[in-house]
N, C-alpha and C positions, 0 to 999 in steps of 0.2 A: 654739577660736580662730574668731572671726567671719570670714565670707567677705567681707562688706561693712561699710564703716564709715560711720556717719552723722557728719557734721561737728558737733561740739559748738559751740553758739552760744547765748550768754546775752543778747546785745544785737544786735538786727537792724540791717541797714544804715541804716534810717531812725531809729535811736536808741531804738526801743521795745524793751521786754522781750519775749523769746521765751517759748514755752510750756515750755522745758526745765525739768525739775523735779529731775533727779538731782544737779545741782551747785548750790552756793550762789552767790547774788549779793548777799545781804543783809550785806555787809561794813560795819564801822563807818564813819561819815561821814568820820572822819579818814583812814582807809585809802583810801576812794574819792577823796578830795581829793588825797592823796599820789600816787596812781597818775596822776591827771590832771596834776599838777605835773611829775612825772617825764617824762611823754610830751611835754609842751610844751617842757620844758628840753632834751630829747633833740633835738627838731626844731630848736630855735633854735641850739643848739651845733653841730648838724650843718651848718646854713647857714653859721655863722661859720667852721667848719673848711674848707668849700668855698671861701669867700672868701679865706681865708689861703693856700690852695693856689694859687688863681688869681693871687694877688699875689706868688707866688714864695717864700712863707715856709715852705711845707711841700713835701716831695718828692712826695707822693702822698696821696690820701685816698679811702676807700671809703664812700660815703654810705649811710645806713640809712633814708632818708626812705621812709615807707610801712610800715615794719616796727616802728614804735615800740611798738605794742600787744603784739606777740609778745614783744619783748625785755623790756619793762618788766614785763609780766604774769608772765613766766616767772621773772624774777630776784627780783622784789619779795616773793614768797611764801617764799623760802628763808631759812634761818638764816644768820647771819654766819659760823658755823663750817662751813657747807657750802662746798665748793670749786667754783669756776666755771672752765670751760675754754672760752674763746671762740675763734672763728675770727678774723675781722678786722673785721667789720661791726657789732660788738655795742656801739655807743655807749650804747644804752639800758641794757644790762646793766651797763656800767661805772658809769654815773651812779647806778643803783639800789644798787650796792654801795658807793658813796661814793668812787669814784675820781674825781679832779678833771679838768676839761677840760684844764688845763695839762699833766697827766700824759699824757693822750691825745694832745695836741698834740706833746709831746716824742717820742712814738713815731713819729708820721707825719713829724716833722721829720728823723728819722734818727738820733737819739741812741741808741746801742746799749743804754744802761741804762734807757731810758724804760719799757719793758714789765716789767722785773724788779721795779720798785717796786710793781706790782700785787699781788705776793704778800703784801704787808702786809695786804691786804684779802681774803686767801684766793681770789685770782683769778690764774690763770696768765697769762703774757704772751701776746700775740696770736700766732696761727699763720698766717703768710702762705701756707705750703704747704697746699693744700686737703686736709683730712682727716688730716694728719700728726699732729695732736694727739689724735686719737681713742684710740689705744692708751695715750697718756700719761694721759688722763682715767680710763680703765678701770684702769690700773695704780695711780693714786692712790686710787681707790675700793677696790681690792683691799687696799692697804696699810691704809686706815682699817678695813676689815673685819677684818683680821688683828690689828690693834691693839685691837680691841674698841670702837672709837668708833662713835657713832651718826650721824656726818656722812654727807651725801649729796653725790655729785659730779654736777654738771649740765654736760653736754657740748653745746655749741652748734655746729651745722653748717648749711650750706646744702644745697640739693638736689644741687648738683654734687659736694659732698664725699662723698655717699653712693655715688657711682660709683667712688670710689677703693678700692683694696684695703685701706687702713688701716681703713676703716669696717667692712668684712667681718671683719677680724681682731678689731676691738674688740667688735663685736656677738657674735661667737662666744665670746670669752673671758668677756664679761659674762654670757652665758647659761649657759655651762657651770659657772661658779663663783658664779652668783647674786649678782652684784656690785651694790652699792647705787649705781647710776648711772642717770641719765635722759638718753636721747638726745633732745635737743630740736632738731628739724630745721625750719628756716625755709625752706619751699618757696616761694621768691619767683619761681617760674616759669621763670627763665632762669639757667643756669650760664655766666657770662660772656656768650657769644652763642649758646649751645645751649639750646633750649627743653626743658623737662622731658619733653615727649612723645618726644624723641629720645634720652633718657638711659636709659629702661627700658621694658619692655613690660608691666609689671604694671598693675593697675587704679589703684593709688596707691603712693606711697612707703611708706605704712603697711603695705601688704601684704607688703613685703619682710621685715618683722619675723617673720612666721610661720615662715619658713625657719630661723630661729634659736631658735624656741620662746620668743620675747619678746612679751609683750602690747603692743598698739599702740592709739593713740588718734589720731583726726584732729580738729583743732580749727580754728576760724576765727581765723587769725592776726591779723586786724584787729579782734578783740574782746578787749580787755584783760582783762575779767572772766572770759571763758572760758579764756584762757591761764593766768591766775592760778589758776583752779579745777582745771584738769587737771594743772598742774604740782604744785600742792599735794597732790593725790591721789597722783600718781606718787612724789613725794618721801616721803610718809608710808608708802607701800607699801615703798619701798626701805629706809626706816629700820627698819621692822618685820621685815626679813629676807625680803621678797617678791621681791627681785631687781630687774633692770632693767626699764625701760619705754621704749618708742619713741613719741615724740609728733611727729606731722607737723602743723605749723602752716601753714595755707594763707594766704599773703600775697602781696605784690608789691613788687618793687624799682622805685620810681618814678623814680629817677635812673639814671645810668650805672653800669656795674660798678665803675669807679673814675673818677677825674678824667681819666684818659688814654683813656677809652672814648667811642665815639660810638654810642649805642644806636639811633639812627635808621637805622643800616645793617642791623639785624636784627629790629626789632619795629615794628609799625605804630602810628601815633599814636592810632588808635582804641582799641587795648588800654590805652594809658596813660590815655586819657580815661575809659574804662569803670571802671578801678580807682580813678581819682581820685574817682569818686562813692562809693567805699567807704572814704574816708579815715578811718583809725582815730581820729584826734583829734576830728574833727567829729562822728563817730558817738557817741563817748563823751561829748562835751560836751552833745549833745542829751539823752542819757540822764540825765546829772547835773542838767541844768536841770529836767527833768520831775520828778526826785526831790527837788528843792529843795536840792541840794548845791552846784551851781555858781552862785555869786552874782557880782555885779559886783565886790564886794570881793575875792573869791578870784581872779577873773580879773586884776584890777589887781595884786594881790600877786604872782601868778605871772609876769605880764609884767614887773614891776619886777625880780624876781629874775633872770629870763632876760637882761634887758638888762645887769645888773651882771655876770653870769657871762660874757657875751660880751665885755664890756670887760676883765674880768680875764684871759680867755683871750688876747686880743690883746696885752695888756701882758706876758703871760708868754712869748709866742712871738716877737713882733716884736723884732728886734735881738739875739736870742739868738745867741751865737757858734756857728758851725758846729761839729759834732762833729769830733774829731780822727780823721782817716781811718786813722791807724795802729792805732787800737783794734780795727778789723776784723780785723787780723792778730794783735795782741798778746793778745787775750782768747779765742782758740780753744782753746788748751791752757794748762795751768799754766805751762809753760816753752815759749816759742816754738820751733818746729822750724827747722832751718837753711833748708829750702826756703821756709817762710813768711817768714822773715826776709829772704831774697833777694828775694821778690816784693814785700814791703813797701818795702824800700829802693829797688827799681826804680821802684815807683809814686811814691814821694816825690821821686825825681829828676825824673821826668816832670812831676809837678805843679809842681816848682820851676821848670822851664823855661817853663811856661805863665804863671806869675805875674809 
């Protein structure tokens, strides 16, 4: 187990190719184009979801701006039969898997069933509770292991989630049973308002994996090709019976924690400006232009699709009836308990007085 981790990077901040030779960057042109398209679509839909929240159409939204490369790169290399366990900021993961913006909008609008439809694409519903989905992901991977399947489970967490006990339990089980799961940690530097430097005393989050006997990799989370490469390697290792891998993707949350947050209260503008210079989409676009892949025609096609998807999202969300609040109580158990029924009826009476 290495004491220090060099950050894997295939595309430098200026868009040039690095000297890294262990990992491939010579993907087919159609794959390179697809990754670019997914990143742009992620940012455009992210903007539209923020607009919809500000206009009162969504209850809340957690932006992923700045993390497009990490999410798209990690999800795009997986098979459709592999299971994804997202936290709540993984818009790029959802789009890569074929989940529609309308489905994502349904979740943030508060429809209880919005996230359950994700399972049709082998993706678990989002987990608002930080880290609570980690044992679920490991459990799903253990089930696949015992059924003799060759699927891999990808668990997406932020740096803050690794401070939760659920992450410890998941890592320990995954290690002991050599479970086919990849822990993909998006270290976006700040857990709500707590910087990563105040969350642990280790040299890096990746160093934590050593305590569980799990191999770890640090990768530039703003480099989509590097994220694609390290996740591909980890997934293949898991598929072949090699057990779990811990990936720390170094990135940055450019926006607030959620639309209810004011990040100016806990981080300086200079940090945001510095990371803006490492923008993952601009970096990748420069690389693709030099490789002759990103043409005006491709840019126009992607921009056109993004505009259509934003319109479709708005059409799907605006004017949609509010969810039935009674479902919050009626769907907890197969048969509602007397106490829940009492609480439901009391709330409905109160809401009736306000209307």
